[in-house]
C-alpha positions as CSV (number, residue, x, y, z in Angstrom):
1,M,-63.3,2.3,0.2
2,T,-63.4,-0.8,-2.1
3,G,-65.1,-3.8,-1.7
4,N,-68.9,-2.6,-2.6
5,T,-69.1,-4.7,-5.6
6,F,-70.1,-8.0,-5.8
7,G,-70.6,-10.4,-8.8
8,K,-69.3,-10.6,-12.1
9,V,-72.1,-10.7,-14.8
10,F,-74.8,-9.9,-12.7
11,S,-73.3,-7.4,-10.2
12,I,-74.3,-5.1,-7.4
13,T,-72.9,-2.0,-6.0
14,T,-74.3,-0.6,-2.9
15,A,-73.7,2.5,-0.9
16,G,-75.3,4.2,2.2
17,E,-75.1,4.2,6.0
18,S,-77.4,3.4,9.0
19,H,-78.0,6.9,9.7
20,G,-77.5,8.5,6.6
21,P,-80.3,9.8,3.8
22,G,-80.6,6.1,2.5
23,N,-79.0,3.4,0.9
24,V,-78.8,2.7,-2.8
25,V,-78.0,-0.4,-5.2
26,I,-77.0,-0.6,-9.0
27,I,-77.5,-3.8,-10.5
28,D,-75.2,-4.2,-13.5
29,G,-75.9,-7.1,-16.2
30,L,-79.7,-7.5,-15.7
31,P,-80.8,-8.3,-19.3
32,A,-83.7,-6.4,-21.0
33,G,-87.3,-7.4,-21.2
34,L,-87.9,-8.7,-17.5
35,E,-91.1,-7.2,-16.1
36,L,-90.6,-5.2,-13.1
37,S,-92.0,-3.2,-10.6
38,E,-91.3,-1.6,-7.2
39,D,-94.4,-4.0,-6.1
40,D,-92.1,-6.9,-7.0
41,L,-89.5,-5.7,-4.3
42,K,-91.8,-5.0,-1.6
43,V,-92.6,-8.4,-0.4
44,D,-89.1,-9.5,0.6
45,L,-88.3,-5.9,1.8
46,A,-91.5,-6.3,4.3
47,R,-89.7,-9.7,5.8
48,R,-86.5,-7.8,6.3
49,R,-87.7,-4.6,7.6
50,P,-87.7,-3.6,11.4
51,G,-90.5,-3.2,13.4
52,Q,-92.4,-6.3,11.8
53,S,-93.1,-8.1,15.2
54,K,-92.4,-8.0,18.9
55,I,-89.3,-10.1,18.7
56,V,-87.4,-7.6,16.5
57,T,-86.1,-4.2,16.6
58,Q,-88.6,-1.7,17.1
59,R,-87.3,0.9,14.7
60,K,-90.0,2.0,12.3
61,E,-88.7,2.0,8.5
62,A,-91.1,1.6,5.8
63,D,-88.3,0.7,3.4
64,E,-90.4,1.7,0.4
65,P,-87.8,1.4,-2.5
66,E,-87.6,3.7,-5.6
67,I,-86.5,2.6,-8.8
68,L,-84.4,5.3,-10.2
69,S,-83.0,4.1,-13.5
70,G,-83.2,0.8,-15.8
71,V,-86.9,0.3,-16.0
72,F,-89.2,1.8,-18.8
73,Q,-92.7,0.9,-19.4
74,G,-92.6,-1.9,-16.9
75,K,-90.0,-3.7,-18.5
76,T,-85.8,-3.7,-17.6
77,T,-83.9,-1.8,-20.5
78,G,-80.7,-3.7,-19.9
79,T,-78.8,-0.7,-18.8
80,S,-78.0,-0.1,-14.9
81,L,-81.1,-0.8,-12.8
82,A,-80.8,1.7,-9.6
83,I,-83.1,1.3,-6.5
84,L,-83.1,3.9,-3.5
85,I,-84.3,2.9,0.0
86,R,-84.3,6.1,2.3
87,N,-84.1,6.1,6.0
88,Q,-86.8,7.5,7.8
89,D,-86.6,6.7,11.8
90,Q,-83.0,7.6,12.7
91,R,-82.3,8.3,15.8
92,S,-78.8,9.3,16.1
93,R,-79.0,10.8,19.7
94,D,-79.0,7.0,20.9
95,Y,-75.3,6.8,20.0
96,S,-74.2,10.2,20.8
97,D,-72.8,8.9,24.4
98,I,-70.6,6.2,22.9
99,A,-69.1,8.1,20.2
100,D,-65.6,7.7,21.5
101,K,-66.4,4.1,23.2
102,Y,-65.8,1.1,21.5
103,R,-69.0,-1.4,21.4
104,P,-67.9,-5.2,22.3
105,G,-68.7,-7.2,19.1
106,H,-69.0,-4.3,16.7
107,A,-66.6,-2.7,13.9
108,D,-65.7,0.2,15.9
109,F,-62.2,-0.5,16.7
110,T,-61.6,-2.1,13.3
111,F,-63.1,0.5,11.4
112,D,-60.8,3.2,13.5
113,A,-58.0,0.6,12.8
114,K,-58.6,0.8,9.2
115,F,-60.0,4.2,8.1
116,G,-59.0,6.6,11.2
117,I,-62.5,7.9,11.3
118,R,-65.9,6.2,11.8
119,D,-69.5,6.8,11.7
120,Y,-70.5,5.6,15.1
121,R,-74.3,6.6,14.4
122,G,-75.8,2.7,14.6
123,G,-72.2,1.5,13.1
124,G,-72.5,3.4,9.6
125,R,-71.4,1.3,6.8
126,S,-71.1,-1.8,8.9
127,S,-74.7,-1.8,9.7
128,A,-76.8,-4.4,8.7
129,R,-79.3,-1.2,7.5
130,E,-77.3,-1.7,4.1
131,T,-78.7,-5.1,3.7
132,A,-82.2,-3.5,2.9
133,V,-80.8,-2.9,-0.8
134,R,-79.3,-6.1,-0.9
135,V,-82.6,-7.5,-0.6
136,A,-84.3,-5.4,-3.2
137,A,-81.4,-6.8,-5.6
138,G,-82.1,-10.1,-4.3
139,A,-85.8,-10.0,-5.2
140,V,-84.7,-8.7,-8.9
141,A,-82.6,-11.8,-9.0
142,K,-85.3,-14.2,-7.6
143,K,-87.6,-12.7,-10.5
144,L,-85.0,-13.7,-13.2
145,L,-84.4,-17.0,-11.9
146,A,-88.0,-18.1,-11.6
147,Q,-88.7,-16.7,-15.2
148,L,-85.6,-18.5,-17.1
149,H,-85.6,-21.8,-15.0
150,G,-88.4,-21.9,-12.5
151,I,-86.0,-22.0,-9.7
152,Q,-87.3,-21.5,-6.1
153,I,-85.5,-20.1,-3.0
154,I,-86.4,-20.4,0.3
155,G,-85.0,-20.0,3.8
156,Y,-86.0,-20.2,7.5
157,V,-84.9,-20.4,11.1
158,K,-83.5,-23.9,11.8
159,Q,-82.0,-23.4,15.0
160,V,-82.2,-20.5,18.2
161,G,-80.1,-21.1,21.0
162,D,-80.6,-24.8,21.8
163,I,-83.7,-25.2,20.2
164,Q,-83.4,-27.1,16.9
165,A,-86.4,-27.3,14.3
166,H,-87.3,-31.0,12.6
167,I,-87.0,-30.6,9.1
168,P,-87.2,-34.0,7.3
169,D,-87.1,-32.7,3.7
170,P,-85.5,-28.9,3.4
171,A,-86.5,-29.0,-0.3
172,A,-90.3,-29.5,0.6
173,I,-90.6,-26.6,2.8
174,T,-93.2,-24.2,1.5
175,T,-93.2,-20.2,1.9
176,E,-96.5,-20.4,3.6
177,Q,-95.0,-22.7,6.2
178,V,-92.2,-20.4,6.9
179,E,-94.2,-17.2,7.1
180,A,-96.8,-18.9,9.8
181,N,-95.0,-17.8,12.4
182,I,-92.7,-14.4,13.5
183,V,-89.8,-16.4,14.1
184,R,-90.0,-17.7,10.4
185,C,-89.4,-21.5,11.5
186,P,-91.4,-24.1,9.6
187,D,-91.5,-26.5,12.7
188,A,-94.3,-25.2,14.5
189,D,-93.8,-26.7,17.9
190,A,-90.0,-25.6,18.1
191,A,-91.0,-22.1,16.7
192,T,-93.4,-21.6,19.9
193,K,-90.4,-22.4,22.2
194,M,-88.0,-20.1,20.2
195,I,-90.2,-17.0,20.5
196,A,-90.3,-17.7,24.2
197,L,-86.5,-18.1,24.4
198,I,-86.0,-14.7,22.4
199,E,-88.7,-13.0,24.5
200,Q,-86.6,-14.2,27.7
201,V,-83.5,-13.0,26.3
202,R,-85.0,-9.6,25.3
203,D,-86.1,-9.3,28.9
204,E,-82.9,-10.0,30.6
205,Q,-81.3,-7.5,28.2
206,D,-79.3,-10.1,26.5
207,S,-79.5,-11.5,22.9
208,I,-79.6,-15.2,21.6
209,G,-77.9,-16.7,18.0
210,G,-78.8,-19.4,15.9
211,T,-78.7,-20.9,12.6
212,S,-80.5,-20.5,9.1
213,E,-81.0,-23.2,6.4
214,L,-81.2,-22.0,2.8
215,V,-82.6,-24.1,-0.1
216,A,-82.7,-23.4,-3.9
217,T,-84.6,-26.0,-5.9
218,G,-84.6,-26.2,-9.9
219,V,-81.2,-25.3,-10.2
220,P,-80.0,-27.0,-13.4
221,A,-76.6,-29.2,-13.2
222,G,-73.4,-27.3,-14.6
223,W,-73.5,-23.6,-12.8
224,G,-70.4,-22.7,-11.4
225,E,-66.4,-22.4,-12.2
226,P,-64.3,-25.3,-11.2
227,V,-61.4,-23.7,-9.4
228,F,-61.5,-20.2,-7.8
229,D,-65.1,-19.2,-8.6
230,K,-66.6,-22.5,-7.3
231,I,-70.3,-22.0,-6.7
232,K,-69.6,-22.8,-3.0
233,A,-66.8,-20.3,-2.9
234,D,-69.0,-17.9,-4.0
235,L,-71.5,-18.5,-1.8
236,G,-69.3,-18.7,1.3
237,K,-68.2,-15.3,0.5
238,A,-71.8,-14.0,-0.3
239,M,-72.8,-15.3,3.3
240,F,-69.9,-14.1,5.2
241,S,-70.4,-10.7,3.4
242,L,-73.8,-10.4,5.5
243,P,-73.5,-9.2,8.9
244,A,-73.1,-11.3,11.9
245,V,-72.5,-14.7,10.2
246,L,-69.8,-16.6,11.5
247,G,-70.1,-19.9,10.0
248,V,-71.4,-21.4,6.7
249,E,-71.6,-24.8,5.6
250,Y,-73.5,-26.9,2.6
251,G,-75.2,-30.1,2.3
252,I,-73.8,-32.4,5.3
253,G,-71.2,-29.8,6.1
254,F,-69.0,-30.3,9.2
255,G,-71.1,-33.9,9.3
256,C,-68.7,-35.0,7.1
257,A,-65.9,-35.1,9.3
258,T,-67.3,-38.4,11.2
259,L,-68.3,-40.2,7.8
260,R,-66.2,-42.6,5.8
261,G,-66.2,-42.3,1.9
262,T,-68.5,-45.1,1.6
263,Q,-71.0,-43.3,3.9
264,N,-70.7,-39.9,2.5
265,N,-70.6,-40.5,-1.4
266,D,-74.2,-40.1,-3.0
267,L,-74.8,-42.7,-5.3
268,F,-75.6,-41.5,-9.2
269,E,-79.0,-42.9,-10.5
270,S,-80.7,-42.1,-13.8
271,E,-84.3,-40.9,-13.3
272,E,-86.8,-39.9,-16.5
273,N,-83.5,-39.5,-18.6
274,R,-82.2,-37.0,-16.1
275,I,-78.9,-37.8,-14.0
276,T,-79.7,-37.3,-10.1
277,T,-78.2,-38.7,-7.0
278,Q,-79.9,-41.0,-4.3
279,T,-79.1,-38.9,-1.3
280,N,-77.9,-35.2,-1.3
281,R,-75.5,-35.0,1.4
282,H,-73.4,-33.0,-1.1
283,G,-75.7,-30.3,-0.8
284,G,-76.3,-30.0,-4.9
285,I,-72.9,-28.8,-5.5
286,L,-69.9,-31.1,-6.7
287,G,-66.6,-29.9,-7.7
288,G,-67.8,-26.3,-7.3
289,I,-70.5,-26.8,-9.9
290,T,-74.0,-27.4,-9.4
291,S,-75.3,-31.1,-9.7
292,G,-78.9,-30.4,-10.4
293,M,-79.9,-31.2,-6.5
294,P,-81.3,-28.9,-4.5
295,I,-78.6,-26.6,-3.0
296,I,-78.5,-26.8,0.6
297,L,-76.7,-24.4,3.3
298,R,-76.8,-23.1,6.6
299,C,-75.6,-20.0,8.2
300,A,-74.4,-19.7,11.9
301,I,-75.3,-16.1,13.2
302,K,-74.1,-14.8,16.4
303,P,-76.2,-13.1,19.3
304,T,-76.5,-9.5,18.6
305,S,-73.7,-7.4,20.0
306,S,-75.6,-4.3,20.9
307,L,-77.0,-4.8,24.5
308,S,-78.6,-2.4,26.8
309,Q,-77.2,-3.9,29.8
310,S,-73.8,-2.8,30.8
311,Q,-70.6,-4.1,29.5
312,E,-67.1,-3.1,30.3
313,T,-65.0,-1.4,27.3
314,I,-62.3,1.1,26.4
315,T,-62.3,4.6,24.8
316,R,-60.6,5.3,21.7
317,D,-57.9,6.7,24.0
318,G,-57.4,3.5,25.9
319,E,-59.3,4.1,28.9
320,T,-61.0,1.7,30.8
321,T,-65.1,2.6,31.1
322,T,-68.4,0.7,30.9
323,I,-70.9,0.9,27.9
324,A,-74.9,0.5,27.6
325,T,-76.2,0.6,23.9
326,R,-79.4,2.7,23.9
327,G,-80.8,1.7,20.5
328,R,-83.3,-0.1,19.2
329,H,-82.0,-3.8,18.4
330,D,-82.9,-7.2,17.8
331,P,-82.7,-9.5,20.7
332,C,-82.2,-12.3,17.9
333,L,-81.2,-11.5,14.3
334,L,-82.7,-14.9,12.8
335,P,-86.0,-14.0,11.7
336,R,-84.6,-10.9,9.9
337,F,-81.7,-12.4,8.4
338,V,-83.8,-15.1,6.2
339,P,-84.4,-12.6,3.7
340,M,-81.2,-11.3,3.6
341,G,-79.7,-15.1,3.3
342,E,-82.3,-15.6,0.5
343,A,-81.3,-12.6,-1.5
344,M,-77.6,-13.3,-1.3
345,L,-78.0,-16.7,-2.4
346,A,-80.2,-15.4,-5.5
347,I,-77.6,-12.9,-6.5
348,V,-75.1,-15.8,-6.5
349,L,-77.2,-18.0,-8.8
350,A,-78.4,-15.3,-11.0
351,D,-74.5,-14.4,-11.8
352,H,-73.7,-17.9,-12.4
353,C,-76.9,-18.3,-14.8
354,L,-75.7,-15.5,-16.9
355,R,-72.0,-16.7,-16.6
356,H,-73.4,-20.1,-17.6
357,R,-74.3,-19.2,-21.0
358,L,-70.7,-18.2,-21.8
359,S,-69.5,-21.8,-21.3
360,Q,-70.8,-23.5,-24.5
361,L,-71.1,-22.7,-28.1
């Protein structure tokens, strides 16, 4: 199986399954000398872990990271950094009765079509459980970016169902605002409605989707490559590599479709010997290269596919049957998606940060 590595200079390789012994990530390209400990990884892992509130899956995982290599006397050594997160609360018996059934919305059928064999326990390799080690790698990338350039990355829930948050200035949102409620929405009034909607669909044995907005501030101008490795292209691949992401847009996104050029262009200006733009409809990216304005993107997240109510499906042999997933699942993926999206944004920026150092003498 290929496709387990992401990035060129700062690169990550992951391995593991939902119900295996654990998941591991190996980070290559991390410079020596960065102060790093397991405590640096725990904050974001706690934000991603299951069982953290009443509106997420109740699977209990401590998600305690173990640094296996690449750190000596509290600093990175420049060699491969390996991080292990063990699985502790697998309940594989919940999936025994669906071993030969294809769950609607899942990768069961497509895994069989590709490999001829699949791990049906929680989705195996296609499970969002794999993202725990991505979040750990993202925490490392965040620390590197903050130390080198003072870059800050923050994500939040902008929409659940038809409830939308009012966010006048995405670049002004703080971590305290996001973490003030269990749905991770900085608009308190919208958050209350979102929580009520999530509880409603959970009681109805259903699920709900929404959108998450991700913001990076302090990113210098000039990062990214002008053709295939545009920063927007790498960000798109990074976000689409996360489970349940069905759409990605940056800046004004699809809103540009109804505008004229005179309405869409961001006009340049000089401010304290720094070139900026009066507005930021381009979302911090021009020609696939960062402009120095905040990077702003959004991901559309589908409703959780695993439902406890009965649905029609077929077996591996093509026979018609019904299915109800007994496992513990999120009625809405958005609150736990936020640290996942932040992690992938950080990993892309860390990669291009190091690549940019090779661009000029």
